[in-house]
C-alpha positions as CSV (number, residue, x, y, z in Angstrom):
1,X,18.1,18.9,-10.0
2,X,14.5,18.4,-11.1
3,X,12.5,21.6,-10.8
4,X,9.9,20.0,-8.5
5,X,12.6,19.7,-5.8
6,X,14.0,23.2,-6.0
7,X,12.1,24.6,-3.0
8,X,12.0,21.4,-0.8
9,X,14.0,20.9,2.3
10,X,16.4,19.4,3.2
11,X,17.8,20.1,-0.2
12,X,20.5,17.5,-0.1
13,X,18.0,14.7,0.6
14,X,15.7,15.7,-2.1
15,X,18.7,16.1,-4.5
16,X,19.7,12.6,-4.0
17,X,16.1,11.4,-4.1
18,X,15.8,13.1,-7.6
19,X,19.0,11.4,-8.7
20,X,17.6,8.0,-7.7
21,X,14.4,8.7,-9.6
22,X,16.5,9.0,-12.7
23,X,18.1,5.6,-12.2
24,X,15.9,2.4,-13.1
25,X,16.0,0.1,-10.1
26,X,13.4,-2.7,-10.3
27,X,13.9,-5.5,-7.8
28,X,16.6,-8.0,-9.1
29,X,17.8,-5.3,-11.6
30,X,19.8,-3.0,-9.3
31,X,23.1,-3.0,-11.2
32,X,22.9,0.7,-12.1
33,X,21.9,2.0,-8.7
34,X,24.6,-0.3,-7.0
35,X,27.2,1.2,-9.4
36,X,25.9,4.7,-8.6
37,X,26.4,4.1,-4.9
38,X,29.8,2.6,-5.3
39,X,30.9,5.6,-7.4
40,X,29.5,8.0,-4.8
41,X,31.5,6.2,-2.0
42,X,34.8,6.2,-4.1
43,X,34.2,9.9,-5.1
44,X,34.0,10.9,-1.5
45,X,37.1,8.9,-0.4
46,X,35.2,6.6,1.8
47,X,35.8,2.8,2.3
48,X,33.4,1.2,-0.1
49,X,32.5,-2.5,-0.4
50,X,30.2,-4.5,-2.7
51,X,29.3,-8.1,-2.5
52,X,28.5,-10.7,-5.0
53,X,24.7,-10.0,-4.9
54,X,25.1,-6.2,-5.3
55,X,24.9,-5.0,-1.6
56,X,26.9,-1.8,-1.0
57,X,28.5,-0.8,2.3
58,X,30.1,2.6,2.7
59,X,32.0,3.6,5.8
60,X,32.5,7.2,7.1
61,X,34.9,8.0,9.9
62,X,33.5,9.4,13.2
63,X,33.1,13.2,13.7
64,X,35.8,14.7,15.8
65,X,35.2,13.9,19.4
66,X,32.9,11.0,18.6
67,X,35.6,8.4,18.0
68,X,34.6,6.3,21.0
69,X,30.8,6.6,20.3
70,X,29.1,3.3,19.4
71,X,29.2,2.5,15.7
72,X,25.9,3.1,13.8
73,X,24.8,1.5,10.6
74,X,22.2,3.3,8.5
75,X,20.3,0.8,6.4
76,X,18.0,1.0,3.4
77,X,17.2,-1.0,0.3
78,X,17.9,0.2,-3.1
79,X,15.2,-1.6,-5.1
80,X,11.7,-0.4,-5.7
81,X,8.2,-2.0,-6.4
82,X,7.3,-1.4,-10.0
83,X,3.6,-0.9,-10.4
84,X,1.7,1.2,-12.9
85,X,-1.8,1.9,-13.9
86,X,-3.1,-0.2,-16.9
87,X,-3.4,2.9,-19.1
88,X,0.1,4.2,-18.3
89,X,2.7,3.7,-20.9
90,X,5.9,3.2,-18.9
91,X,9.0,1.1,-18.9
92,X,10.6,0.8,-15.3
93,X,13.8,-0.6,-16.8
94,X,14.6,2.3,-19.0
95,X,12.6,5.4,-18.0
96,X,13.0,7.8,-15.0
97,X,10.2,8.0,-12.4
98,X,7.8,10.9,-13.1
99,X,6.2,12.8,-10.2
100,X,4.4,15.9,-9.2
101,X,3.8,17.9,-6.0
102,X,0.2,18.2,-4.7
103,X,-1.1,19.4,-1.4
104,X,2.2,18.8,0.5
105,X,2.9,15.5,-1.0
106,X,5.3,14.2,-3.8
107,X,3.2,11.8,-5.9
108,X,4.1,9.2,-8.4
109,X,2.5,10.0,-11.8
110,X,0.6,6.9,-12.6
111,X,3.3,4.6,-11.1
112,X,4.9,3.8,-7.9
113,X,7.3,6.6,-6.7
114,X,10.1,4.5,-5.2
115,X,10.1,6.5,-2.0
116,X,10.0,3.0,-0.5
117,X,12.9,2.9,0.1
118,X,14.6,5.6,-2.1
119,X,14.1,8.2,0.6
120,X,16.0,6.1,3.1
121,X,18.9,5.7,0.5
122,X,18.8,9.4,-0.2
123,X,18.9,10.4,3.5
124,X,21.9,8.1,4.1
125,X,23.7,9.6,1.1
126,X,23.0,13.1,2.4
127,X,24.4,12.2,5.8
128,X,27.5,10.7,4.2
129,X,27.9,13.9,2.2
130,X,27.5,16.3,5.2
131,X,30.7,17.0,7.1
132,X,28.9,19.0,9.8
133,X,26.8,16.2,11.3
134,X,28.0,14.8,14.6
135,X,28.1,11.0,14.8
136,X,30.2,8.1,15.8
137,X,31.8,5.6,13.3
138,X,29.2,5.3,10.6
139,X,28.3,2.6,8.1
140,X,25.7,2.9,5.4
141,X,24.3,-0.5,4.1
142,X,22.4,-0.5,0.9
143,X,20.7,-3.8,0.1
144,X,19.3,-5.3,-3.0
145,X,16.0,-7.2,-3.7
146,X,14.2,-6.4,-0.6
147,X,10.8,-6.3,-2.2
148,X,10.7,-9.5,-4.0
149,X,13.0,-11.8,-2.0
150,X,15.0,-10.1,0.7
151,X,17.9,-11.4,-1.2
152,X,20.4,-8.7,-0.1
153,X,19.8,-9.2,3.6
154,X,19.7,-12.9,3.3
155,X,23.1,-13.0,1.7
156,X,24.7,-10.4,3.9
157,X,28.2,-11.5,5.1
158,X,28.4,-12.2,8.8
159,X,31.7,-10.3,9.0
160,X,30.7,-7.1,7.1
161,X,29.2,-4.9,9.7
162,X,31.2,-3.4,12.5
163,X,28.4,-1.4,14.1
164,X,26.5,-2.3,17.3
165,X,23.5,-0.1,16.4
166,X,21.3,-0.2,13.3
167,X,18.9,2.5,12.1
168,X,16.6,1.1,9.4
169,X,14.9,3.7,7.2
170,X,12.1,1.6,5.9
171,X,9.2,2.6,8.1
172,X,6.3,4.6,6.5
173,X,4.8,6.7,9.3
174,X,6.5,9.7,10.8
175,X,6.1,9.8,14.5
176,X,6.6,6.1,15.2
177,X,9.4,3.7,15.9
178,X,9.1,0.1,14.8
179,X,10.8,-2.5,16.9
180,X,9.4,-5.7,15.4
181,X,7.9,-7.1,12.3
182,X,6.3,-10.2,10.8
183,X,8.1,-13.0,9.0
184,X,6.9,-14.2,5.6
185,X,6.9,-16.9,3.1
186,X,5.7,-17.3,-0.6
187,X,3.6,-20.1,-1.8
188,X,3.4,-20.6,-5.6
189,X,1.1,-22.8,-7.5
190,X,1.4,-24.3,-11.1
191,X,-1.7,-25.9,-12.7
192,X,-1.2,-27.8,-16.0
193,X,-3.9,-27.5,-18.6
194,X,-4.9,-28.6,-22.1
195,X,-6.9,-26.6,-24.6
196,X,-10.2,-27.2,-26.5
197,X,-11.6,-25.4,-29.5
198,X,-14.1,-22.6,-29.2
199,X,-17.6,-24.2,-30.1
200,X,-19.6,-22.7,-32.9
201,X,-22.3,-20.1,-31.9
202,X,-20.4,-18.5,-29.0
203,X,-20.0,-14.9,-28.3
204,X,-16.6,-13.6,-26.8
205,X,-16.2,-11.1,-24.0
206,X,-13.6,-9.6,-21.6
207,X,-14.7,-9.2,-18.0
208,X,-12.5,-6.7,-16.2
209,X,-12.2,-5.6,-12.6
210,X,-10.2,-2.3,-12.0
211,X,-10.0,0.9,-10.0
212,X,-9.0,-0.9,-6.8
213,X,-6.6,0.8,-4.4
214,X,-4.3,-2.3,-4.1
215,X,-1.5,-1.5,-1.6
216,X,1.0,-3.3,0.6
217,X,0.1,-6.9,1.3
218,X,1.3,-6.5,4.9
219,X,0.5,-2.9,6.0
220,X,-2.8,-2.7,4.1
221,X,-4.2,-6.2,4.3
222,X,-6.6,-5.3,7.3
223,X,-8.1,-2.3,5.6
224,X,-10.9,-4.0,3.9
225,X,-9.7,-3.4,0.4
226,X,-10.8,-5.6,-2.5
227,X,-8.6,-8.2,-4.1
228,X,-9.2,-8.0,-7.9
229,X,-8.4,-11.7,-8.3
230,X,-11.1,-12.7,-5.7
231,X,-13.7,-10.4,-7.2
232,X,-13.1,-11.6,-10.7
233,X,-13.1,-15.2,-9.8
234,X,-16.4,-14.7,-7.9
235,X,-18.0,-13.4,-11.2
236,X,-16.5,-16.3,-13.2
237,X,-17.5,-19.0,-10.8
238,X,-21.1,-17.9,-10.8
239,X,-21.1,-17.4,-14.6
240,X,-19.7,-21.0,-15.1
241,X,-22.5,-22.3,-12.9
242,X,-25.3,-20.4,-14.4
243,X,-24.4,-19.6,-17.9
244,X,-21.8,-22.3,-18.9
245,X,-19.1,-19.9,-20.0
246,X,-15.8,-21.1,-21.4
247,X,-12.6,-19.5,-20.1
248,X,-9.9,-18.7,-22.6
249,X,-7.6,-16.5,-20.6
250,X,-7.3,-15.0,-17.0
251,X,-4.8,-12.5,-15.8
252,X,-4.7,-10.7,-12.5
253,X,-2.4,-8.9,-10.2
254,X,1.4,-8.7,-10.4
255,X,3.7,-8.7,-7.4
256,X,3.5,-11.1,-4.5
257,X,3.7,-8.2,-1.9
258,X,1.0,-6.1,-3.4
259,X,-2.8,-6.5,-3.2
260,X,-4.1,-7.1,-6.7
261,X,-5.7,-3.9,-8.2
262,X,-6.7,-5.1,-11.6
263,X,-7.8,-8.5,-13.2
264,X,-9.4,-9.6,-16.3
265,X,-10.6,-12.7,-18.1
266,X,-11.5,-13.6,-21.7
267,X,-14.5,-15.9,-22.0
268,X,-17.1,-17.2,-24.5
269,X,-20.7,-17.8,-23.8
270,X,-23.3,-19.5,-25.9
271,X,-25.9,-17.3,-27.6
272,X,-28.7,-18.9,-25.6
273,X,-27.1,-17.8,-22.3
274,X,-25.7,-14.4,-23.6
275,X,-28.4,-12.1,-22.3
276,X,-28.5,-13.9,-18.9
277,X,-24.8,-13.6,-18.7
278,X,-24.9,-9.8,-19.4
279,X,-27.5,-9.4,-16.8
280,X,-25.7,-11.5,-14.3
281,X,-22.4,-9.4,-14.6
282,X,-24.4,-6.3,-14.4
283,X,-26.1,-7.4,-11.2
284,X,-22.8,-8.6,-9.7
285,X,-21.2,-5.2,-10.5
286,X,-23.9,-3.5,-8.6
287,X,-23.7,-5.9,-5.6
288,X,-19.9,-5.9,-5.4
289,X,-19.4,-2.1,-5.7
290,X,-22.0,-1.7,-3.0
291,X,-20.1,-4.2,-0.8
292,X,-16.9,-2.3,-1.2
293,X,-18.5,1.2,-1.3
294,X,-16.5,2.6,1.6
295,X,-13.1,1.1,1.0
296,X,-13.1,1.0,-2.9
297,X,-15.0,3.9,-4.1
298,X,-13.4,3.7,-7.6
299,X,-14.0,0.0,-8.2
300,X,-15.3,-0.8,-11.7
301,X,-16.4,-4.0,-13.3
302,X,-16.9,-3.9,-17.1
303,X,-17.9,-6.2,-19.9
304,X,-16.8,-5.7,-23.5
305,X,-17.0,-7.7,-26.8
306,X,-13.6,-9.1,-28.1
307,X,-12.5,-11.0,-31.0
308,X,-13.0,-14.8,-30.7
309,X,-10.1,-16.4,-28.8
310,X,-8.0,-19.1,-30.5
311,X,-9.0,-21.7,-27.9
312,X,-10.3,-22.4,-24.4
313,X,-8.9,-24.0,-21.2
314,X,-10.1,-27.6,-20.9
315,X,-13.3,-27.9,-18.9
316,X,-11.8,-29.8,-16.0
317,X,-9.0,-27.4,-15.4
318,X,-11.5,-24.4,-15.6
319,X,-13.7,-26.2,-13.1
320,X,-10.9,-26.9,-10.7
321,X,-9.2,-23.5,-11.1
322,X,-12.4,-21.5,-10.3
323,X,-13.3,-23.7,-7.3
324,X,-9.8,-23.5,-5.9
325,X,-9.5,-19.8,-6.3
326,X,-12.8,-19.3,-4.6
327,X,-11.7,-21.5,-1.7
328,X,-8.2,-19.9,-1.6
329,X,-7.9,-17.7,1.6
330,X,-7.0,-14.1,1.2
331,X,-6.8,-11.4,3.9
332,X,-6.4,-11.5,7.7
333,X,-6.3,-15.0,9.2
334,X,-5.7,-14.1,12.8
335,X,-5.3,-11.1,15.0
336,X,-2.8,-11.0,17.8
337,X,-3.9,-12.2,21.2
338,X,-1.3,-10.1,22.9
339,X,-1.3,-6.7,20.9
340,X,-4.6,-4.9,20.4
341,X,-5.6,-4.3,16.8
342,X,-2.4,-6.0,15.5
343,X,-2.7,-8.4,12.6
344,X,-0.8,-11.7,13.6
345,X,-1.3,-13.7,10.4
346,X,-2.4,-13.1,6.9
347,X,-2.3,-14.3,3.3
348,X,-2.4,-12.5,-0.1
349,X,-3.8,-13.9,-3.4
350,X,-1.2,-11.8,-5.4
351,X,-1.5,-12.9,-9.0
352,X,-3.0,-15.3,-11.5
353,X,-1.1,-15.7,-14.8
354,X,-0.9,-18.1,-17.8
355,X,2.0,-19.0,-20.1
356,X,0.3,-21.2,-22.7
357,X,1.1,-24.5,-20.7
358,X,0.4,-23.7,-17.1
359,X,-1.6,-21.3,-14.9
360,X,0.7,-19.7,-12.3
361,X,-0.7,-18.4,-9.0
362,X,1.5,-16.5,-6.6
363,X,0.6,-16.0,-2.9
364,X,2.4,-14.8,0.2
365,X,1.8,-15.5,3.8
366,X,2.9,-13.3,6.8
367,X,2.9,-13.9,10.5
368,X,4.6,-12.6,13.7
369,X,4.3,-16.3,14.9
370,X,6.6,-18.6,13.1
371,X,4.4,-21.7,13.3
372,X,1.3,-19.8,12.2
373,X,3.2,-18.5,9.2
374,X,3.9,-22.1,8.1
375,X,0.4,-23.2,8.9
376,X,-1.0,-20.4,6.7
377,X,1.3,-21.6,3.8
378,X,0.1,-25.1,4.3
379,X,-3.5,-24.0,4.2
380,X,-2.8,-22.6,0.7
381,X,-1.0,-25.7,-0.3
382,X,-3.8,-28.0,0.9
383,X,-6.4,-25.9,-1.1
384,X,-4.5,-26.4,-4.4
385,X,-3.4,-30.0,-3.6
386,X,-7.1,-31.0,-3.9
387,X,-7.1,-30.1,-7.6
388,X,-3.8,-31.9,-8.3
389,X,-1.7,-28.6,-8.8
390,X,2.0,-28.3,-8.2
391,X,2.7,-26.3,-5.1
392,X,6.0,-25.0,-3.8
393,X,7.1,-22.7,-1.0
394,X,10.0,-20.2,-0.9
395,X,12.7,-20.1,1.8
396,X,10.8,-17.4,3.7
397,X,12.3,-14.8,6.1
398,X,12.2,-14.6,9.9
399,X,10.3,-12.0,11.9
400,X,12.0,-9.5,14.1
401,X,11.3,-10.0,17.8
402,X,10.6,-6.7,19.6
403,X,13.1,-5.4,22.3
404,X,11.3,-2.9,24.4
405,X,14.5,-2.4,26.4
406,X,16.5,-1.2,23.4
407,X,19.1,1.4,24.2
408,X,18.7,3.1,20.8
409,X,14.9,3.1,21.1
410,X,15.2,4.9,24.4
411,X,17.5,7.5,22.8
412,X,15.1,7.8,19.8
413,X,12.0,8.3,22.0
414,X,13.7,10.9,24.3
415,X,15.0,12.7,21.2
416,X,11.6,12.7,19.5
417,X,9.9,14.0,22.6
418,X,12.4,16.8,23.1
419,X,12.2,17.9,19.4
420,X,8.5,17.6,18.8
421,X,6.9,17.9,22.2
422,X,4.9,14.7,22.2
423,X,5.4,10.9,22.6
424,X,6.2,8.9,19.4
425,X,4.3,5.6,18.8
426,X,6.3,2.5,19.5
427,X,5.1,-0.6,17.7
428,X,5.6,-3.7,15.7
429,X,4.3,-4.0,12.1
430,X,2.7,-6.7,10.0
431,X,4.9,-5.9,7.1
432,X,8.4,-7.6,6.6
433,X,11.5,-5.7,7.3
434,X,15.2,-6.7,6.7
435,X,15.9,-6.3,10.4
436,X,14.8,-10.0,11.0
437,X,17.4,-11.3,8.7
438,X,20.1,-8.8,9.7
439,X,19.3,-9.7,13.4
440,X,19.8,-13.3,12.6
441,X,23.4,-12.6,11.3
442,X,24.2,-10.0,14.0
443,X,22.1,-11.1,17.0
444,X,23.6,-8.5,19.3
445,X,22.7,-5.6,17.0
446,X,20.4,-3.0,18.6
447,X,17.8,-1.8,16.0
448,X,14.9,0.4,15.3
449,X,13.1,1.3,12.1
450,X,11.5,4.7,11.3
451,X,11.0,7.1,8.4
452,X,8.9,9.8,6.9
453,X,5.2,9.4,6.0
454,X,4.5,7.4,2.8
455,X,1.0,6.5,1.5
456,X,-0.1,4.1,-1.3
457,X,3.1,2.1,-1.0
458,X,3.4,-0.6,-3.8
459,X,0.7,1.0,-5.8
460,X,0.5,3.7,-8.6
461,X,0.2,7.1,-7.1
462,X,2.5,6.2,-4.1
463,X,3.3,9.5,-2.3
464,X,5.5,10.9,0.4
465,X,4.6,13.8,2.8
466,X,7.2,16.5,2.1
467,X,7.2,18.1,5.6
468,X,7.7,14.6,7.2
469,X,11.0,14.2,5.3
470,X,12.5,17.3,7.0
471,X,11.2,16.0,10.4
472,X,12.8,12.5,9.7
473,X,16.1,14.2,8.7
474,X,16.3,16.5,11.7
475,X,15.5,13.6,14.0
476,X,18.1,11.3,12.4
477,X,20.8,14.0,12.8
478,X,19.9,14.5,16.4
479,X,19.8,10.7,17.3
480,X,23.3,10.3,15.8
481,X,24.5,13.2,17.9
482,X,22.9,11.8,21.1
483,X,24.4,8.3,20.6
484,X,27.6,8.8,22.6
């Protein structure tokens, strides 16, 4: 076991988490971790199933005396978000995750950590491995591709699960139980473009926006964080209007469920406008860093000379792109009218990429109201329709309707109060959880979601609070014992 885990408790949970850190598991590339889980199940003599998309189900018999207790399914997703800092040399498909301990937290070293949801997988494995824990008939469901498409939950067989209760281990705040979540949908845009030659007498520069926190496009969308794509486009739009720049390349953001942390663009500017352009970027850097001074203290905007690009985007496409990106909504669209301080609907301008023929823009919309989710997606579609772009929507996924009368919620709350001496928080979240899709397939399943405390999820430096893992573990063991 990695030395950073040698003094951490509970030892079994950290041991399995350390093993998971050594297994590359990007979304849509979970073959190795799926094989690891199947091997674990067979090694322990448990009934172990795998389906055609890679989901794994392991069944453990009830503890003696608990044969008539309700069946419980422990559920976590095996994939992880793969984000790294721009200066970090790292291959998520081949290298183990690197981490360090600091001030009571386990922290990803320049990359995401994979605690979302590796810690849930590790806890379930530790429970399967421990013969002393009292529980009824137990199932552990490990799903694939939660982060980029909820593919595992969407393709879950309707006759797989035998349990009547599901404990989802994908919440990120110790001391709370989640009983509902938003639904989501992706809206993607493709813009055709042609190229034009670089005019004579032009200077070439790269404008770069970086140092932003990024974060989860659901949980963090209301925290006032900057979107690198929006900030960069604001600079380019004004530079086009005032300094007649030509755009050669633009690249920003990565994953649809992460707020863009970095973005850059290669441009050319005529010598006659060069000094004005430099002054304008400098002024914008001062204004924008002041605007985000409290939420993005590390935000930087830089300008550097580069070699002359091979070609530029045609003028019409440049004009249309920068206008549409400026108009494209990003952030909170509506707050709940029923739940105080709860985001109802939002949208995320996740990424802007080029492939030599088209400009590709990825966005995602979330809402706890189904009609509002589709309205948000249509708002993005309408914005890009006006410039003749190709717009498409994903299948989306449903929200999870809260059930405040849940039996397992009652057991969880009472157990938590007895163990820790205070009331846990019970809430719905704006992020998406697999519970909505699982609930569609198993409508009578009684579900809650909870977990240890994670911060910086979906961003480099993702971290997990060490003491909260032990609290999460002890709580789970006690909930299982009390479900009789």
